[in-house]
N, C-alpha and C positions, 0 to 999 in steps of 0.2 A: 216317270215310272216310280212306283212306290213298292218297297218290300212289304210282304205280307206281315201284318201285325196281329198279335193275339187278340181275340175278342172273347167275351164271355159266352160260353156255350154250355149246353146241358147234355152233350154227347161226347163219346170218344171218337177221335178222328180216324182211328184205324182199328179194325177188329182183331188184329193179331200184332204181336211186336214187330217192329221194323229193324232191319240190320243197320249198322252204322253207315253203309254205303247207299242206303235207300234215299229217295227224294221225299222229304217231309213237307207237308203243306204249310206248316207254321214257319218253314224256312224258305218258302218260295221267293224267287227274285221279283215276283209281282207281275203287273200288267203294264202295257204301254200307257194306257189311260187310267188314271186313278179312279178307283171305285171303292165304296165301303165294303168291308167283308160281310159275308152272310153269317147270320147267327145260327143257321141250321145245317149248313153244308161247308165242307172244306173247299178251298179254291179249286182243287182238282175235281171234286164232285161237281162243282159248278160248271167247270169246263165241259165235263162229260154231258151234263144236261143241256148245255148250249149246243153241243154237237148234235145230240139226238133231236132237238127241236129245229135244227137248221133245215132250210129248204133243200140244200144240196144233198143232205143225208137222206131225206125222204125220196128223192129222185133215184137213189140207188136201187130201189125196188124194181124199176123197169130199165136197168142198164145191164148190158151183157157181162157175164163172166166168161163163158165159152159159147154158150148157145144164146141166140137172140130170144127175147122174152116169149114170143109166140110159139116157139118150137116144142114146148112142153112145160107143164105146170110143176114138175118135180125136179127139174134141173136147177142148179144154183144160179142165182142172180148176183149182181154185185152187192146187194144188201145182205142176202143170206150168207154169202162168203164173209162179209165184214163181221157179222154176228158170230160166225164160227171162229174167226181170228180173235175176236175179243174174248170168247170163252176159253180158248187155248191159252191166250196170253195171261188171263187171270190165274189159271191153274199154275203156270210156270212162275208167275210173280209171287204167289203165295208160298210156293216151295222154296223160293230163293229169299223170302222175307223182304221183298221190296214192295213198293206202293202199287196195290192192285188198281186203285182208281185211276192213277196216272197211266198205267199200262193200258187199261181198257179205253181210256180217252184217246190215246194215240192210235190204238187199233181201230176204234170206231171211225176215226177221221181219215185214215190213211188213204182211202180210195175216193174221197169226195170230189177230187178234181178230174176223175175219168170222164171223157166225152162219151157220147153214145157209141155203142159197139166196141167199148173197151179199148184195147191197145190198137185195134184197127183204126178207130176214129182218131186216136192220138197220133198215130203214124201219118195219117192223111193231113191232119191239121198242122203237124210239124213241117210237112213239105210246103204248105202254102204260107205258113208263118215265118219261114226261114228268112225272107227279105225284111221281116218286120220284128226282129229281135226274138223270134223263136217261140216254141210252145212245148211244154212238158207237163205231164199230168201231176207230178209231185208239186211243181211250182203252181199249177192251177189250184191244187188243194190249198196251198198257202194263200193264194189270191182270194179264194172263197172266204177264208176265216179272217183275213185282215182287210178285205175291201168289199167283196160282192154281196155278202149277206147284209141286208139293211133292216135291222130290227131295233136299233137303239137310237134315241134322239141325239146322243152326245158324240157318237163315233160310227164310222163304217166298220163292217166286220163284226167279229164276236168278242174281241178284246180278251183273248185267251192268255193264260199265264205264260211266262218265259219258258217254263219246263215243257209245256205242251207244244208250244211252237218249235222249240228245239227238237222235240221228238218227231214232229211232222217233217221237218227239214232234214234232220241228220240221222233218221233211224237206220239208214243203210251205210252210215259211216260219215267221216268228215267230208265236207263239200270242197272240192278242189277245182281249179281251172276257172274258166269264165262262168260267172254266175248267171242263172236264168233270170228272166225279166223281172218278175215280182220280187224275188229274193234279193236281187241286186239293189233294189230301191228300198225295200223294207229293212234290210240289215243295217242301213245307214241310220235308221231311226232307233232300232232295237237290236243291238249287237248280239247275235246268237252264237258267237264264238265258233265259227264254221270250221276252223282248223283242228278242232278237238273232236273226240268221239262223243256220242250221245250218252245219256243216262242208261243204266241197266234196264229201266222200264221201257225205254224206246227200243233198245236192242232186242228185248223180249218180244215186243210187238212185231218187229221185222221177222224174227224166226217163226213166230206163230203164223204169220202170213205164209211163209214157205210150207210149213206143216199142213196148214189148211188147204191151200190150193193143190198141192201135189196129191193129197189123199182124195179130196172130193172130185178133182178132175178125173182121177182113175175110176172112181165110183160112177160118175156121170158118163164116162166113156163106155163102160160096160153096159150101163142101162140103155145107152143110145145104140148099142150093137156094133160099135166100132171095133171091138175086140172082145174075147171071152176069157174064161178062167184059164183055159189051156195056154192062151197067148201070154199070160202074165206069170205062169207057174215057175218059170226058170229064174225070175228075178230074185236076187238075194234077199231083198227086204220082205218078199212075199212068200217064198216057197215054204219056209218052216212053219209059218202061220197057217198056211193052207193044209199042210200035213197034220198039224195039231188039231185044227178044226175037224178034219175028216176022221181023225182017230177018236175024238171025243163025241162028235155028232155025225155019224156016218150017213144018216138019211136026212140031213138038214135041207130044207127048201132053199132054192138058189138065192132068193132075196135075203133070207136070214144068214146064209153063208157069206154073202157079199158084205152085209153089215158087220158080221163078226170079223172078217179080215180087215176091213177099213178101220174099225174101232181099235183092233189090236195094233195095227200099223201106227195109228196116231199115238197110242199109248207108248209104243216103243220109241218113237221119235221124241216125244215129250220127255220120257225118262232119260234118254241119251243126252238131250240138251241140258237138263238139270244136272246130271252127273258131270258132264264135261265143263259146264259153267262153274260148278262148285270147285273143281280142280283149278281152274284159272283164277277164280277169286282167291283161293287159298295161296296160290303162288304170288299173286300181286299184293294181297292183304290190304285192300282199300279201306280207308277209315272215314270216307266221306264221298258224296257224289262227285266232288271235284277230283278226287283221286281216280275215280272211274273214267272221267272225261279225259284226264291227262296221262293215263297209263300207257298210251301209245298203241293199244291193240283192242280188238273186239273181244269182249269177255263172254258174250252169249253166242254159242255156236254149237254145231254138231261136232262130235268126235271125228277124227279122220276116217275111222272105220264106217261110221254111219254116213258121213258125207259121200263116201264112195258108193254106198247103196242108194242114196238119194239121187246122186247124179245119174245112176243107171235108170232110175225111175223117170227122171226128167227127160233123158234121151228117148226112152220108150214113148212117153207122152208126146214129145215133139214130133216123132215119126208117125205114130199110129193115131194120134188124136188131133193135134193142132194142124197137121198137114194132111188130114183126111180129106178126100175130094169134096165131100159134102160141106165140111167146114170151110174149105178154101173157096167154094162157090159163094157161100154166104159172106165170107170176108170180102170177096171181090165186089159184090153188090153193096155191102155196107160202106166200103171205102168210096164207092161211086156216089152214094147218097151224100156223104160228108163233103166230098169234093164239089159236087153240084151246088150244094147249099152255100158253101163258102164263096165260090166264084159268082153265083147269082147275087148274093148280098153285096159283094165288093163292086159288082157292076151297077147295082141300083140299090143303095141302102134304104131308099124309101119303101122298099118291100118289107123292111123290118118292123116289128112292133114299135109304137110311139116312143116308149121309154128308151129303146136302143138308138132310135133316130136322134133323140135329144142328146144322148151320150156322144154320138159322133159330131153333132153340131156344136158342141162346146169348143171344138178345134177342127173346123171343117176342112182345113187345108193340110192337116197332119195325117198322112197316110198310115203312120204307125198307130195313131189313136183309132183311126177307122178300122184297121185290121184287127186291133186288139179287142175292140167292142164286138166285132162280128165273131171273133174266136170265142169270146166269153159267151155270147148268145148260143152259138152252135155247141160248144162244149157243155153247156148247161142242159142241153136237151136229153130226154130219155130216148131209148131206142124207138119206142112207138111214136113219140112226138116228132122225131126226126123223119121217120117214114111218112107220117101224115103231112108234115111241112113240105116234104119233097113232092108228095102227090099234089098238094095245093099249088105248087110252083110249076110243076112239069107235066101234070096231066092236063092236056089241052082242053079237055071237056069238063074238068072239075067244076067250073062255075057256070057251065052252059047246059047242065042236064035239067 
């Protein structure tokens, strides 16, 4: 590993001043594999570009957020959700004077490890991988960026900076207990200091994720007809905004009305996070990113008042959207697809594409290696590819028409 060193450039590495507690690219802890620095991009910009060009990132276009890809062209996918997280994250990062590029990089990468059908696919793979050292989507994201992406002659993965990897692994806080499969192995090579908190940039990406999915799931739920404006009117986070909109625009068309409410909800959440985080920063007075990591608490968060409102919204969405009968039916079928694929490939790995057969045959007697390769293959599928692969395997007439 090599610390980042200054190189001659003809640009400024940040468009706005950075606070003392921000991560600076010229002070990065570097990469696992030594590489010369770019003359036109900072190390964090370079990480972001590597994420955007990654195969796993492109696949997010056809991976479920809540609705499977074919259920409507205007519902969020895992990719559009990711882009919204990145936008919200950059806005908060700029207000707090921390590194926007690093925040955006962590936001763009945070869901790359999701299997087809989102958390449903993850839950099903976790069941079948339990005897084989487990499966977890955050760990699968790490696996993509340190091993599965094959774009460089010198190393597997994307060789991202320590700060980006830390953010991917620790954006939800310190990692405690038994480590998941990939992290347990990788951390021996590149110590990510798992017992500390992550940078402010990573913490911002995590809160931006919360803000994005709570708001767009509410919007998509209304558009899908799972509930209407009257159903959400009593929620503390929504009611004043609805009254305000109706007072200012009494004859507003429903689609504009919905956009107004969602936009203002996002704005209120973002402002609350910025205000609360500034209070916490002031009380801790960190003078470096290390002070943030070692302060013993999460600095980026909702205020207690806003958290109460957000939890009310989460409860509503869990009841009225995630457990809606139509969603549950799709969930059942989606889990069955993942289950069938995993079991079929474990039963006969010669049904896999050649590349994955070869992966298994590097250690043919190692059942953990076999199961991991199959999990990697299934987890990498998009929704539509998984559906098509299931048809090829289980439609008895697929090859006989």
